[in-house]
C-alpha positions as CSV (number, residue, x, y, z in Angstrom):
1,M,-2.0,-5.7,18.7
2,K,1.6,-5.2,19.8
3,F,2.3,-8.9,19.6
4,K,4.7,-10.8,21.8
5,L,5.6,-14.3,20.6
6,V,5.5,-16.9,23.2
7,T,7.3,-20.3,23.3
8,L,4.2,-22.1,22.1
9,M,3.8,-19.9,19.1
10,I,7.5,-20.5,18.2
11,M,6.9,-24.2,18.3
12,I,3.8,-23.9,16.1
13,L,5.5,-21.7,13.6
14,G,8.3,-24.1,13.4
15,F,5.9,-26.9,12.7
16,F,3.9,-25.1,10.0
17,A,6.7,-23.0,8.5
18,C,7.4,-23.2,4.8
19,S,11.1,-23.6,3.9
20,D,12.8,-22.6,0.7
21,D,11.5,-25.8,-0.8
22,F,8.1,-24.3,-0.3
23,L,5.3,-26.8,0.3
24,D,7.6,-29.8,-0.3
25,S,9.3,-29.8,3.1
26,K,8.5,-32.4,5.8
27,P,7.6,-31.3,9.4
28,Q,10.6,-31.4,11.7
29,G,8.5,-32.5,14.7
30,K,5.0,-33.5,15.7
31,L,2.6,-31.6,17.9
32,S,-0.4,-33.4,19.3
33,D,-3.9,-32.5,18.4
34,E,-4.5,-31.7,22.0
35,I,-1.8,-29.0,22.0
36,L,-2.8,-27.6,18.7
37,S,-6.5,-27.4,19.6
38,T,-6.0,-25.3,22.8
39,P,-7.2,-21.7,22.7
40,A,-3.6,-20.6,23.3
41,A,-2.3,-22.6,20.3
42,I,-5.0,-21.4,18.0
43,D,-4.4,-17.8,19.0
44,A,-0.7,-18.4,18.2
45,L,-1.7,-19.6,14.7
46,C,-3.9,-16.5,14.2
47,T,-1.1,-14.3,15.5
48,S,1.2,-15.9,12.9
49,A,-1.2,-15.0,10.1
50,Y,-1.4,-11.4,11.4
51,S,2.4,-11.1,11.7
52,A,2.7,-11.9,8.0
53,L,1.2,-8.5,7.3
54,A,4.7,-7.2,8.0
55,G,6.4,-9.9,6.0
56,P,6.3,-13.6,6.9
57,E,10.1,-13.9,6.9
58,G,10.1,-11.8,10.1
59,S,13.6,-10.5,9.5
60,D,15.5,-7.4,8.3
61,Q,15.2,-8.8,4.7
62,A,11.6,-7.8,4.4
63,F,12.6,-4.7,2.4
64,L,13.3,-7.0,-0.5
65,S,9.6,-7.9,-0.9
66,P,8.0,-5.0,1.0
67,T,4.4,-5.5,2.2
68,T,3.9,-1.7,2.1
69,N,4.0,-1.7,-1.7
70,W,6.3,1.3,-1.9
71,I,8.3,-0.2,-4.8
72,Y,5.3,-1.8,-6.5
73,G,2.7,1.0,-6.1
74,D,4.7,4.3,-6.3
75,V,8.1,3.7,-7.8
76,R,6.4,2.0,-10.8
77,A,4.1,5.1,-11.1
78,E,4.9,8.7,-11.7
79,T,5.1,9.6,-8.0
80,A,8.5,8.2,-6.8
81,Y,12.0,7.2,-7.7
82,K,13.7,4.1,-6.4
83,G,16.4,6.1,-4.7
84,G,19.2,4.5,-2.7
85,G,22.9,4.4,-3.7
86,G,22.4,4.5,-7.5
87,I,20.8,2.4,-10.2
88,S,22.8,-0.8,-9.2
89,D,21.6,-0.6,-5.6
90,I,19.0,-3.4,-5.6
91,W,19.0,-3.5,-9.4
92,E,15.8,-5.5,-9.5
93,F,14.0,-2.5,-8.2
94,H,15.6,-0.3,-10.9
95,A,14.2,-2.7,-13.4
96,F,10.7,-2.3,-11.9
97,E,11.0,1.5,-12.1
98,T,12.2,1.7,-15.7
99,F,10.2,-1.3,-17.0
100,T,13.4,-2.8,-18.5
101,G,14.7,-6.2,-17.6
102,V,11.6,-7.2,-15.7
103,Y,11.9,-10.9,-16.5
104,A,10.2,-14.0,-15.1
105,T,13.7,-14.9,-13.7
106,N,13.8,-11.8,-11.5
107,G,14.6,-13.3,-8.1
108,L,12.7,-10.6,-6.1
109,L,9.5,-11.4,-7.9
110,D,9.8,-15.0,-7.0
111,R,10.5,-13.9,-3.4
112,K,7.4,-11.8,-3.3
113,W,5.2,-14.6,-4.8
114,F,6.7,-17.1,-2.4
115,H,6.2,-14.9,0.7
116,M,2.6,-14.0,-0.2
117,Y,1.7,-17.7,-0.5
118,I,3.3,-18.4,2.8
119,S,1.0,-15.6,4.2
120,V,-2.0,-17.3,2.6
121,Q,-0.9,-20.6,4.1
122,R,-0.7,-19.2,7.6
123,A,-4.3,-18.0,7.4
124,N,-5.3,-21.4,6.0
125,N,-3.5,-23.3,8.8
126,A,-5.4,-21.3,11.4
127,I,-8.8,-21.7,9.6
128,R,-8.2,-25.4,9.2
129,R,-7.6,-25.8,13.0
130,L,-10.5,-23.5,13.9
131,N,-12.9,-25.6,11.8
132,E,-12.0,-28.6,13.9
133,V,-12.8,-27.1,17.3
134,S,-16.1,-26.1,18.9
135,V,-17.2,-22.7,20.2
136,E,-17.3,-24.4,23.7
137,D,-13.6,-25.2,23.4
138,V,-12.7,-21.9,21.8
139,P,-15.3,-19.2,22.6
140,L,-13.8,-16.8,20.1
141,K,-13.9,-19.3,17.3
142,N,-16.1,-17.4,14.9
143,V,-14.4,-14.1,15.5
144,R,-11.0,-15.7,14.8
145,L,-12.5,-17.3,11.7
146,G,-13.6,-13.9,10.5
147,E,-10.1,-12.5,11.1
148,M,-8.4,-15.3,9.2
149,R,-10.7,-15.1,6.3
150,F,-10.1,-11.3,6.2
151,L,-6.4,-11.8,6.2
152,R,-6.5,-14.6,3.6
153,A,-8.5,-12.3,1.3
154,H,-6.1,-9.5,1.8
155,Y,-3.1,-11.7,0.8
156,F,-4.9,-13.0,-2.3
157,F,-5.9,-9.4,-3.3
158,E,-2.3,-8.4,-3.2
159,L,-1.3,-11.3,-5.3
160,S,-4.1,-10.6,-7.8
161,R,-3.1,-7.0,-8.4
162,L,0.5,-7.8,-8.6
163,F,0.5,-11.0,-10.8
164,N,-3.1,-11.3,-12.1
165,K,-2.9,-15.0,-13.0
166,I,-2.7,-16.7,-9.7
167,P,-3.7,-20.1,-8.2
168,Y,-6.6,-19.7,-5.8
169,F,-7.4,-22.2,-3.1
170,D,-8.8,-22.4,0.4
171,E,-8.1,-24.4,3.6
172,N,-9.8,-27.5,2.2
173,V,-7.1,-28.1,-0.4
174,E,-4.4,-30.5,0.7
175,T,-0.8,-29.4,0.6
176,K,0.1,-32.3,-1.8
177,D,-2.6,-31.0,-4.3
178,Y,-1.2,-27.5,-4.6
179,I,1.0,-28.5,-7.5
180,N,-2.2,-29.4,-9.4
181,I,-3.9,-26.0,-9.1
182,S,-3.8,-24.0,-12.3
183,N,-3.2,-20.3,-12.2
184,V,-5.9,-19.8,-14.9
185,E,-8.6,-21.9,-13.3
186,F,-10.3,-18.6,-12.5
187,T,-10.3,-15.3,-14.4
188,R,-9.4,-12.0,-12.8
189,D,-13.1,-11.2,-12.4
190,E,-13.8,-14.5,-10.8
191,I,-10.9,-14.2,-8.3
192,L,-11.9,-10.7,-7.3
193,A,-15.5,-11.9,-6.8
194,K,-14.2,-14.7,-4.5
195,I,-12.1,-12.2,-2.6
196,A,-15.0,-9.8,-2.2
197,N,-17.2,-12.7,-1.0
198,E,-14.5,-13.7,1.5
199,F,-14.6,-10.2,3.0
200,K,-18.4,-10.3,3.0
201,D,-18.3,-13.6,4.9
202,A,-15.7,-12.2,7.2
203,A,-17.9,-9.1,8.0
204,E,-20.7,-11.4,9.1
205,L,-18.4,-13.1,11.6
206,L,-16.5,-10.1,12.9
207,P,-17.6,-7.8,15.7
208,P,-18.1,-4.1,15.3
209,T,-15.2,-3.4,17.6
210,Q,-12.3,-5.4,19.0
211,P,-10.8,-5.2,22.5
212,E,-7.2,-5.2,21.1
213,G,-6.0,-2.5,18.7
214,G,-4.9,-4.1,15.4
215,R,-7.5,-6.8,15.1
216,V,-9.8,-6.4,12.2
217,T,-13.5,-5.5,12.6
218,K,-16.8,-5.9,10.7
219,Y,-16.4,-2.4,9.3
220,A,-12.9,-3.0,8.1
221,A,-14.1,-6.0,6.2
222,L,-16.9,-4.0,4.6
223,A,-14.5,-1.3,3.6
224,Y,-12.1,-3.9,2.0
225,Q,-15.0,-5.5,0.2
226,A,-15.8,-2.1,-1.2
227,K,-12.2,-1.7,-2.5
228,V,-12.2,-5.1,-4.1
229,T,-15.6,-4.5,-5.7
230,L,-14.3,-1.2,-7.1
231,Y,-11.4,-3.0,-8.7
232,R,-13.8,-5.6,-10.1
233,A,-16.0,-2.9,-11.6
234,Y,-13.3,-2.0,-14.1
235,K,-13.4,-5.0,-16.4
236,Q,-10.3,-6.0,-18.3
237,N,-9.6,-7.8,-21.5
238,P,-7.5,-10.8,-20.4
239,A,-5.6,-10.8,-23.7
240,N,-4.1,-7.3,-23.1
241,N,-5.2,-6.1,-19.6
242,Q,-7.1,-3.1,-21.1
243,V,-10.2,-1.8,-19.5
244,T,-13.2,-2.7,-21.6
245,E,-16.1,-1.4,-19.5
246,V,-17.1,-0.1,-16.1
247,D,-19.8,-2.1,-14.4
248,H,-22.4,0.2,-13.0
249,T,-24.1,-2.5,-10.9
250,L,-20.9,-3.1,-9.1
251,L,-20.3,0.6,-8.6
252,G,-23.7,0.8,-6.9
253,E,-22.5,-2.0,-4.6
254,V,-19.4,0.1,-3.8
255,V,-21.5,3.0,-2.7
256,T,-23.6,0.8,-0.5
257,L,-20.6,-0.9,1.0
258,C,-18.8,2.4,1.7
259,D,-21.9,3.6,3.5
260,Q,-22.0,0.4,5.6
261,A,-18.3,0.8,6.4
262,S,-18.8,4.4,7.4
263,A,-21.3,3.3,10.1
264,G,-18.2,2.2,12.0
265,G,-17.8,5.7,13.3
266,Y,-14.7,6.7,11.4
267,S,-13.7,10.3,10.6
268,L,-10.7,12.1,9.3
269,L,-8.1,13.2,11.7
270,S,-8.2,16.9,12.3
271,D,-4.6,17.5,11.0
272,F,-3.0,15.8,8.1
273,Q,0.4,15.6,9.9
274,Q,-1.2,13.4,12.5
275,L,-1.1,10.6,10.0
276,A,2.7,10.4,10.7
277,E,2.4,10.5,14.5
278,V,2.3,7.3,16.6
279,E,-0.1,9.0,19.1
280,Y,-2.9,8.9,16.4
281,E,-2.2,5.6,14.8
282,H,-5.3,4.0,16.3
283,G,-7.3,7.2,15.8
284,A,-10.7,7.7,14.1
285,E,-9.2,7.5,10.6
286,S,-7.6,4.0,10.9
287,V,-9.7,1.3,9.3
288,F,-7.1,-1.4,8.8
289,G,-3.4,-1.0,9.8
290,V,-0.3,-3.1,10.3
291,E,1.0,-2.9,13.8
292,Y,4.5,-1.9,14.6
293,S,6.3,-1.3,17.9
294,I,9.5,-0.8,19.7
295,E,10.6,-1.7,23.3
296,D,8.1,-4.5,23.3
297,G,10.3,-7.2,24.9
298,T,11.9,-8.3,21.6
299,D,15.4,-7.4,20.5
300,L,14.7,-4.5,18.2
301,G,10.9,-4.4,18.4
302,R,8.4,-5.2,15.7
303,I,9.6,-2.4,13.4
304,N,8.7,-1.7,9.8
305,W,11.5,-3.5,7.9
306,S,9.6,-3.1,4.7
307,N,10.2,0.7,4.7
308,L,13.4,0.9,6.7
309,V,15.6,1.4,3.6
310,C,13.4,4.3,2.8
311,T,14.7,6.4,5.8
312,P,16.5,9.5,4.5
313,R,20.3,9.9,4.9
314,G,20.0,13.1,6.8
315,P,22.1,14.2,9.8
316,V,19.7,12.6,12.3
317,Y,18.8,9.3,10.6
318,G,21.7,8.1,8.4
319,G,19.4,5.9,6.4
320,D,19.7,4.2,3.0
321,G,17.7,6.9,1.2
322,F,15.4,4.8,-1.0
323,F,11.9,5.8,-2.1
324,Q,12.3,9.5,-3.1
325,P,9.4,11.6,-4.2
326,S,9.4,12.4,-7.9
327,Q,9.5,15.9,-9.4
328,N,6.2,15.1,-11.0
329,L,4.6,14.5,-7.6
330,V,6.1,17.6,-6.1
331,N,4.9,19.8,-9.0
332,S,1.4,18.2,-8.6
333,Y,0.9,20.1,-5.4
334,K,0.7,23.5,-7.3
335,T,-2.7,25.1,-7.0
336,T,-4.6,27.9,-8.8
337,A,-5.5,31.2,-7.3
338,G,-8.8,29.5,-6.4
339,G,-6.9,26.9,-4.4
340,V,-7.6,23.8,-6.6
341,P,-5.0,21.7,-8.4
342,D,-3.5,23.4,-11.4
343,F,-4.3,20.5,-13.8
344,D,-3.2,22.3,-17.0
345,N,0.0,23.9,-15.8
346,Y,1.5,21.9,-12.9
347,K,4.3,20.4,-15.0
348,N,5.5,23.9,-16.2
349,G,8.3,24.9,-13.9
350,N,9.8,22.8,-11.0
351,I,9.4,23.4,-7.3
352,L,12.8,22.6,-5.9
353,R,13.4,24.5,-2.7
354,A,11.8,26.8,-0.1
355,T,12.2,29.9,-2.3
356,D,10.3,28.2,-5.1
357,G,7.4,27.7,-2.8
358,F,6.6,31.4,-3.1
359,L,6.7,31.4,-6.9
360,Y,3.6,29.2,-7.0
361,N,0.5,28.5,-4.9
362,I,1.1,25.3,-3.0
363,D,-1.2,22.7,-1.5
364,P,0.1,22.4,2.1
365,R,0.2,18.6,1.9
366,L,3.4,18.9,-0.2
367,D,5.4,19.8,2.9
368,F,3.7,17.2,5.1
369,T,4.6,14.5,2.5
370,V,8.0,15.6,1.0
371,G,11.2,16.7,2.5
372,R,12.7,19.5,0.4
373,L,15.5,22.0,0.6
374,G,15.1,24.9,3.0
375,I,11.9,23.5,4.7
376,P,11.9,22.3,8.3
377,W,11.8,18.6,8.8
378,K,9.2,17.7,11.4
379,N,10.5,18.7,14.8
380,Y,14.2,18.8,13.8
381,T,16.0,22.1,14.8
382,R,17.5,22.7,11.3
383,N,16.1,22.9,7.8
384,Y,16.2,20.1,5.4
385,D,19.5,20.5,3.3
386,E,21.8,18.8,0.8
387,R,23.0,16.2,3.3
388,W,19.6,14.4,3.4
389,S,19.7,12.9,-0.1
390,R,22.0,9.9,-0.6
391,E,22.4,10.1,-4.4
392,P,21.2,13.6,-5.5
393,A,22.8,13.5,-8.9
394,T,20.7,10.5,-9.8
395,Y,17.5,10.8,-7.8
396,G,17.3,14.5,-6.8
397,Q,17.0,16.1,-3.4
398,Y,13.7,15.0,-2.0
399,S,12.8,12.5,0.8
400,C,9.6,10.9,1.9
401,K,8.2,12.3,5.2
402,K,5.2,10.1,5.7
403,F,6.6,7.0,7.3
404,V,9.4,8.6,9.4
405,V,8.7,10.0,12.8
406,G,10.4,13.1,14.0
407,P,14.0,12.7,15.4
408,G,12.8,13.9,18.8
409,S,10.0,11.3,19.0
410,P,10.1,8.8,21.9
411,Y,8.8,6.2,19.4
412,M,12.0,6.1,17.3
413,V,14.9,3.8,17.8
414,K,18.1,5.7,18.5
415,G,20.9,4.6,16.1
416,W,20.6,1.5,14.0
417,P,18.2,0.4,12.4
418,W,18.1,3.9,11.0
419,G,14.8,5.6,11.6
420,A,13.1,2.5,13.0
421,N,10.0,3.4,14.9
422,A,6.6,2.3,16.2
423,L,4.4,4.0,13.7
424,N,1.7,1.7,12.2
425,F,1.2,1.4,8.5
426,Q,-2.3,2.2,7.4
427,V,-3.5,-0.2,4.7
428,I,-7.0,1.4,4.7
429,R,-7.8,4.8,6.2
430,Y,-11.1,6.6,6.2
431,A,-9.9,9.0,3.4
432,D,-9.8,5.8,1.2
433,V,-13.4,5.0,1.9
434,L,-14.5,8.6,1.1
435,L,-12.6,8.5,-2.2
436,W,-13.8,5.1,-3.2
437,K,-17.4,6.2,-2.8
438,A,-16.8,9.5,-4.6
439,E,-15.2,7.6,-7.5
440,A,-18.1,5.2,-7.8
441,L,-20.6,8.1,-7.7
442,I,-18.8,10.0,-10.4
443,E,-18.7,7.0,-12.7
444,L,-22.4,6.6,-12.1
445,G,-23.0,10.2,-13.2
446,R,-23.8,11.3,-9.7
447,Q,-20.8,13.7,-9.4
448,N,-22.8,16.2,-7.3
449,E,-23.0,13.7,-4.5
450,A,-19.3,13.1,-4.8
451,L,-18.4,16.7,-4.4
452,P,-18.8,17.0,-0.6
453,L,-16.9,13.7,-0.1
454,I,-13.8,15.0,-1.9
455,N,-14.2,18.4,-0.2
456,Q,-14.1,16.7,3.3
457,I,-10.5,15.7,2.5
458,R,-9.6,19.1,1.0
459,K,-11.1,20.9,4.0
460,R,-9.0,18.8,6.4
461,A,-5.8,19.7,4.5
462,K,-6.9,23.4,4.4
463,N,-7.5,23.4,8.2
464,S,-4.3,21.6,9.1
465,N,-1.4,23.4,10.9
466,Y,0.8,24.5,8.0
467,V,4.6,24.0,8.1
468,K,6.3,27.2,9.3
469,K,9.7,28.7,8.6
470,L,12.2,27.7,11.2
471,N,11.8,29.5,14.5
472,S,9.0,31.6,12.9
473,S,5.2,31.8,12.7
474,T,5.4,32.5,9.0
475,N,4.3,29.8,6.6
476,A,7.2,28.0,4.9
477,A,5.5,28.4,1.5
478,N,2.6,30.2,-0.2
479,Y,0.0,27.7,0.9
480,V,-3.3,28.1,-1.0
481,I,-5.9,25.4,-0.9
482,D,-9.7,25.4,-0.9
483,E,-12.6,23.1,-1.5
484,Y,-14.1,22.7,-5.0
485,K,-16.8,25.2,-5.5
486,D,-18.9,24.7,-8.6
487,G,-19.1,28.0,-10.6
488,V,-16.4,29.7,-8.5
489,N,-13.1,27.9,-8.9
490,C,-14.3,25.0,-11.1
491,T,-17.1,23.7,-13.3
492,W,-18.2,20.5,-11.7
493,T,-19.0,18.3,-14.7
494,Q,-18.6,14.5,-14.7
495,E,-15.4,14.9,-16.7
496,Y,-14.0,17.5,-14.4
497,A,-15.1,15.6,-11.3
498,R,-13.3,12.4,-12.6
499,K,-10.1,14.4,-13.1
500,A,-10.4,16.0,-9.6
501,L,-11.0,12.6,-8.0
502,R,-8.0,10.9,-9.6
503,F,-5.8,13.9,-8.8
504,E,-7.1,14.0,-5.2
505,R,-6.0,10.4,-4.7
506,K,-2.6,11.2,-6.1
507,L,-2.2,14.1,-3.6
508,E,-3.8,12.6,-0.5
509,L,-2.4,9.1,-0.8
510,A,1.0,10.0,-2.2
511,M,3.8,7.6,-1.2
512,E,1.3,5.1,0.3
513,G,1.8,2.4,-2.4
514,E,-1.5,2.8,-4.3
515,R,-0.9,5.0,-7.3
516,F,0.3,2.4,-9.9
517,F,-2.7,0.1,-9.1
518,D,-5.1,3.1,-9.5
519,L,-3.6,3.9,-12.9
520,V,-4.0,0.3,-14.0
521,R,-7.6,0.1,-12.7
522,W,-8.6,3.2,-14.6
523,G,-6.9,2.0,-17.8
524,V,-4.6,5.1,-18.0
525,A,-1.3,3.6,-16.9
526,A,0.4,3.7,-20.3
527,E,-0.5,7.3,-21.1
528,T,0.3,8.6,-17.6
529,I,3.6,6.8,-17.1
530,N,5.0,7.3,-20.6
531,D,4.1,11.0,-20.4
532,Y,5.9,11.2,-17.1
533,I,9.0,9.4,-18.4
534,S,9.2,11.7,-21.4
535,T,9.1,14.8,-19.2
536,E,11.5,13.6,-16.5
537,K,14.2,12.3,-18.9
538,T,15.8,15.7,-18.7
539,L,16.1,15.4,-14.9
540,R,16.7,11.6,-14.4
541,T,19.3,10.5,-16.9
542,Y,18.8,6.8,-16.2
543,F,15.4,7.2,-18.0
544,N,16.5,6.4,-21.6
545,D,14.9,5.4,-24.9
546,E,14.2,1.9,-23.5
547,T,12.4,3.2,-20.5
548,R,8.8,2.8,-21.4
549,F,5.6,1.3,-20.1
550,T,4.3,-1.3,-22.6
551,T,0.6,-1.7,-22.9
552,G,-0.7,-5.2,-22.5
553,K,2.4,-6.3,-20.5
554,D,3.5,-3.9,-17.7
555,E,0.1,-3.8,-16.0
556,Y,1.2,-6.9,-14.1
557,F,4.4,-8.6,-13.2
558,P,5.4,-11.9,-15.0
559,I,4.7,-15.2,-13.3
560,P,8.0,-16.1,-11.7
561,Q,9.8,-18.8,-13.7
562,A,10.6,-20.7,-10.5
563,Q,6.9,-21.0,-9.8
564,I,6.2,-22.2,-13.4
565,N,8.9,-24.8,-12.9
566,F,7.4,-25.8,-9.6
567,S,4.0,-26.4,-11.2
568,G,5.6,-28.6,-13.9
569,G,4.6,-26.1,-16.6
570,L,1.0,-26.0,-15.5
571,Y,1.1,-22.2,-14.8
572,Q,0.6,-19.9,-17.7
573,Q,2.6,-16.7,-18.2
574,N,1.0,-13.3,-18.3
575,P,0.6,-11.5,-21.7
576,G,3.8,-9.9,-23.0
577,Y,6.2,-12.0,-21.1
578,E,6.0,-15.3,-23.1
579,N,9.3,-14.6,-24.9
580,A,11.0,-12.8,-22.1
581,E,14.3,-14.2,-20.7
């Protein structure tokens, strides 16, 4: 939905809004039950819960607690650098990247927690009001209930994988009682089970299709249930966050749920580059996305403030240059002569510029995902060059291509805000569903069934229109990619399939905010990130001897001290942070 806020919605948002005093504030006015129970008012409440997907603050400050997870999911992994104007430019994000100074007093962590619970509360407000009306009064009551339960589950899932120990409650808990809810009342497993059940219940209420783009559907709920169930399958020791076992029963459920979600008629877009084009944002691959727009009757439009600082400097954008792809990610796109990832040698030798693209075999998704020297940038009439990176001495020369539309696009704002555009952000796309199912099958020892699923994604990349040299029909690099072929370019054992699956997620979903959470789920975060840091110290001098992922601590953020204070000391801190400043 390309939402337009009406006067009634503004009144309602003002009535239900959370101030900086969080749930302590008193309403500034009173709206009658008659007004609040009208279909228009309830729709406004539901719209408010949807709008929180882009950040409930609804302002240009959303980048400080981005809902797209670029800082939480990629910069904390081995796939991206913070970028920007140096290490002091949003120093809290620098702390996240280097795992140094991540204290419970970090203000941006408190901000993220605060805004996520505002988002939960918006969904609860709508559910509470929907429960009080009849289907006769609000014909779409059950559909809207399904939507709100979906959104509430989404917000809780984000809280769970960021902070782990979280207070969990529904619409039946009174505001005055929030302060009495412990953040350890439920274990990680119990919270994920509740979230999965919430998506299950939402699926039973939601229709297969919606008349407005952006509203969630039955199949989106089933897909999200599969994701949460997959996370739940990897059991963790609460004392140190380490994976203790993988639950095969839950993995079987993931396979079933992915099959049920796939009945929604989804498919991969024909060309990988279409993922960054507004014309395809509601295409066959979109399962659940956040809606953005320009020229919608509002001042600047409903633009992606979460990612706006990530727009490259460049001669046509002039952006802030945050969120730069890492050298590790770029090198990961090397392939063997057989067209599969070069698992054993990809870290030997760096791909830096166009000429290096002919020293190695390259997966074409590299130049769909990353801006690099000497390679054309989308539809711009000149090659990407040294002017595009804001702080190359610190963060290198790369830029992220995925969330920026071409400078000639009619869907981009001209001038400030730099690079603002109408491109939706895909929270779940069909490639996710295929890879979740493949992962579950591999862990179940059914890797032969997973092979064609992964190959669907590789085939799409292989058949996409490759980036060409400027004003030429010649490929911009030596693009070599193929499907996995057992006995030809690989030996498809369970161990090899697991490696292939995890690498495929890295390549396909690069810069989409998922990598760190994958590493934690698999129980390989420490070994992967510390190996990355040790390799990249020679390139990124801000990686020093203190830059290290600590097992049993850095899998989750600390519970913000301000929230512990709010609870009167009821909230318990996550492992490893008890003595942090």
